[in-house]
C-alpha positions as CSV (number, residue, x, y, z in Angstrom):
1,M,140.5,94.0,101.2
2,T,140.6,95.1,104.8
3,A,141.4,92.5,107.5
4,D,138.1,93.0,109.3
5,F,135.9,91.6,106.5
6,R,135.0,88.6,108.5
7,D,133.7,88.8,112.1
8,S,133.2,85.7,114.2
9,G,129.8,84.8,115.4
10,P,127.4,81.8,115.8
11,L,124.3,83.4,114.4
12,G,122.5,81.2,111.8
13,H,124.8,78.2,112.4
14,G,122.9,75.1,113.5
15,P,124.4,72.4,115.8
16,G,127.8,71.3,114.4
17,R,127.5,73.7,111.5
18,T,130.6,75.6,110.2
19,P,130.0,78.7,108.1
20,F,131.1,78.7,104.5
21,W,134.0,81.0,104.9
22,D,135.5,78.9,107.7
23,L,135.5,75.9,105.5
24,L,138.0,77.5,103.1
25,P,141.8,77.4,103.3
26,P,143.6,80.8,103.1
27,A,144.4,80.5,99.4
28,A,140.7,80.0,98.5
29,R,139.6,82.9,100.7
30,Q,142.2,85.1,99.0
31,A,141.0,84.1,95.6
32,L,137.4,85.0,96.5
33,R,138.5,88.3,98.0
34,E,140.2,89.2,94.8
35,A,137.2,88.1,92.8
36,G,134.7,90.3,94.6
37,N,134.2,93.7,96.3
38,V,133.2,94.5,99.9
39,K,129.9,96.4,100.1
40,A,128.2,97.9,103.2
41,F,124.4,97.7,103.6
42,T,122.4,99.7,106.1
43,A,119.8,98.2,108.4
44,R,116.6,97.3,106.6
45,E,118.3,97.6,103.2
46,H,117.7,94.7,100.8
47,L,120.8,92.8,99.6
48,V,118.7,91.0,97.0
49,R,115.0,90.8,96.2
50,Q,112.9,87.7,95.5
51,D,112.3,87.1,91.8
52,E,115.0,89.5,90.7
53,F,117.7,88.2,88.3
54,G,121.3,88.6,89.3
55,D,124.4,86.4,89.1
56,H,126.3,87.6,92.1
57,L,126.8,85.7,95.4
58,L,127.5,87.2,98.8
59,V,129.5,86.2,101.9
60,V,128.5,88.0,105.1
61,G,131.5,89.5,106.8
62,R,129.6,91.2,109.7
63,G,126.0,91.8,110.7
64,C,122.8,89.8,110.5
65,V,120.7,89.1,107.4
66,K,117.0,87.9,107.4
67,V,116.0,85.5,104.6
68,T,112.3,85.8,103.6
69,T,110.0,84.6,100.9
70,V,106.5,85.8,99.8
71,S,104.0,83.4,98.5
72,A,101.6,84.0,95.6
73,T,98.9,84.9,98.1
74,G,101.1,87.5,99.8
75,Y,102.1,85.5,102.9
76,Q,105.6,86.3,104.0
77,A,107.7,83.5,105.5
78,V,110.9,84.0,107.5
79,L,113.2,81.2,106.5
80,A,116.4,81.9,108.4
81,L,118.8,84.4,109.9
82,R,122.4,84.4,108.5
83,G,125.5,85.8,110.0
84,P,129.3,86.2,109.6
85,G,130.8,83.7,107.2
86,D,127.6,82.6,105.6
87,L,127.2,82.3,101.8
88,L,124.1,83.9,100.4
89,G,122.5,84.1,96.9
90,E,124.1,80.9,95.7
91,Q,121.1,79.5,93.9
92,G,120.5,82.5,91.6
93,G,124.2,83.3,91.4
94,L,125.1,79.8,90.2
95,D,122.1,78.7,88.1
96,G,121.1,82.1,86.6
97,G,117.5,81.8,87.7
98,P,115.5,84.3,89.6
99,R,116.2,84.9,93.3
100,S,114.2,82.5,95.5
101,A,114.2,84.8,98.5
102,T,114.7,88.3,99.7
103,L,117.7,89.1,101.8
104,T,117.3,92.0,104.2
105,A,119.9,93.5,106.5
106,L,118.6,93.4,110.1
107,T,121.7,95.3,111.3
108,P,124.4,97.1,109.4
109,V,126.0,94.5,107.2
110,R,129.3,94.2,105.5
111,A,129.5,91.6,102.7
112,L,131.8,90.4,100.0
113,V,129.9,90.6,96.7
114,I,131.2,88.2,94.1
115,P,130.0,88.0,90.4
116,G,128.9,84.5,89.5
117,E,131.4,83.9,86.7
118,A,134.3,85.1,89.0
119,F,133.0,82.8,91.7
120,R,133.0,79.8,89.3
121,A,136.5,80.7,88.1
122,A,137.8,80.7,91.6
123,A,136.1,77.4,92.3
124,R,137.7,75.9,89.2
125,D,141.1,77.0,90.5
126,H,140.3,75.9,94.1
127,P,138.0,72.9,94.0
128,V,137.6,73.1,97.8
129,V,135.2,76.1,97.2
130,T,132.8,73.8,95.4
131,G,133.1,71.2,98.2
132,A,132.3,74.0,100.7
133,V,129.2,75.0,98.8
134,H,128.0,71.4,98.7
135,Q,128.7,71.1,102.5
136,V,126.8,74.3,103.2
137,L,123.8,73.2,101.2
138,S,123.7,69.8,102.8
139,A,123.8,71.3,106.2
140,R,120.9,73.6,105.4
141,L,118.8,70.7,104.2
142,R,119.6,68.9,107.5
143,D,118.7,72.0,109.5
144,A,115.4,72.2,107.6
145,D,114.6,68.6,108.3
146,R,115.5,69.0,111.9
147,Q,113.3,72.1,112.2
148,R,110.3,70.3,110.6
149,T,110.8,67.3,113.0
150,S,110.9,69.7,115.9
151,A,107.8,71.4,114.7
152,G,106.0,68.1,114.7
153,A,107.3,66.9,118.1
154,D,108.0,70.0,120.3
155,P,105.5,72.6,121.5
156,V,105.9,76.1,120.1
157,A,106.9,77.3,123.6
158,A,109.9,75.0,123.6
159,R,111.0,76.0,120.1
160,L,110.6,79.7,121.0
161,A,112.5,79.4,124.2
162,G,115.4,77.7,122.3
163,L,115.4,80.4,119.6
164,L,115.4,83.3,122.2
165,L,118.3,81.7,124.1
166,D,120.3,81.1,120.9
167,L,119.7,84.7,119.8
168,A,120.7,86.0,123.2
169,A,123.9,84.1,123.0
170,S,124.8,85.5,119.6
171,H,123.3,89.0,119.7
172,G,122.6,89.7,123.4
173,R,123.3,92.9,125.3
174,R,123.5,92.2,129.0
175,H,122.0,94.9,131.3
176,A,123.3,95.8,134.8
177,S,120.3,93.8,136.2
178,G,121.6,90.6,134.5
179,A,118.8,90.7,131.9
180,V,119.8,90.1,128.3
181,E,118.3,92.1,125.5
182,I,118.3,90.5,122.0
183,A,119.7,93.4,120.0
184,L,118.0,92.5,116.7
185,P,114.8,94.2,115.4
186,L,112.6,91.1,115.2
187,S,108.8,91.2,115.3
188,Q,106.5,88.5,116.6
189,D,105.8,87.6,113.0
190,D,109.5,87.0,112.6
191,F,109.7,84.8,115.7
192,A,106.6,82.9,114.5
193,G,108.2,82.2,111.1
194,L,111.5,81.1,112.6
195,V,109.8,78.5,114.9
196,L,107.2,77.4,112.3
197,G,104.4,78.6,114.5
198,S,101.5,81.0,114.2
199,R,101.8,84.6,115.3
200,R,98.8,84.1,117.6
201,T,100.5,81.3,119.5
202,V,103.8,83.1,119.8
203,S,102.0,86.2,121.0
204,R,100.1,84.1,123.6
205,V,103.3,82.4,124.8
206,L,105.2,85.8,125.1
207,E,102.2,87.3,127.0
208,Q,102.4,84.4,129.5
209,W,106.1,84.8,129.9
210,R,105.7,88.5,130.5
211,A,103.2,87.8,133.2
212,E,105.7,85.4,134.8
213,G,108.4,88.0,134.6
214,W,110.6,85.8,132.3
215,V,110.7,88.3,129.4
216,T,110.1,91.9,128.6
217,T,108.9,92.8,125.1
218,A,108.8,95.9,123.0
219,R,107.6,96.4,119.4
220,T,110.7,94.8,117.8
221,H,112.8,93.8,120.8
222,V,112.7,91.1,123.5
223,T,114.7,91.1,126.7
224,I,115.2,87.8,128.6
225,D,114.8,88.4,132.4
226,N,114.9,84.8,133.5
227,A,117.1,82.7,131.2
228,D,116.9,79.7,133.6
229,A,113.1,79.5,133.2
230,L,113.4,79.5,129.4
231,K,116.1,76.8,129.6
232,R,113.6,74.6,131.5
233,V,110.9,75.3,128.8
234,R,113.4,74.5,126.0
235,E,114.2,71.2,127.7
236,G,110.5,70.2,128.0
237,G,109.5,71.8,131.3
238,P,106.4,73.8,131.9
239,A,105.9,77.0,129.8
240,G,104.6,78.9,132.8
241,G,101.7,79.3,135.0
């Protein structure tokens, strides 16, 4: 196992959240490294697909993964973005059921792939692993509750401004002008899913911000030209105009 398996990075980690890998002591990390194999995934490659059966779990070492589900009517929902240190595929990997979501690499991804039985054996030898899994699942439930509360209390513009600022902090490329490009190939549908809003509303807000000179948009990229304006919107200020 190479030393650069795990990159640091805040993507996908809510307020006060610690990624799975960082919850483990060195001995438990070593046991999981020995139980699995590191695999590289190219951008847009699926790590797992919804409804497939498979017993392996993954820990992201580097890169960004998009978590999506598709309903019976064909609607695709973006559930989350996951980054370095995050545990993925734990439901199907531990209970043997079908995968509940599709995991897609947004960027080149390096992940530790661990067979379910090997993961359970490591957890038996190192009970802290089971505790870390429970802590991660609890944090995700809290994040989901917080997101639903925000969806009911905060306007889409405030939620979108917060999301863009978070993504700029974790995956931003600063231009010479001072503008920050979010270096992730996310569509307006993706943004709408992540803020629990409609694509129409997100498109309208971005159009307004473009007119104000706050952001520049391309097909799958957004550049923040005025971060201070977005911070005011995130904190409840006017969305523009």
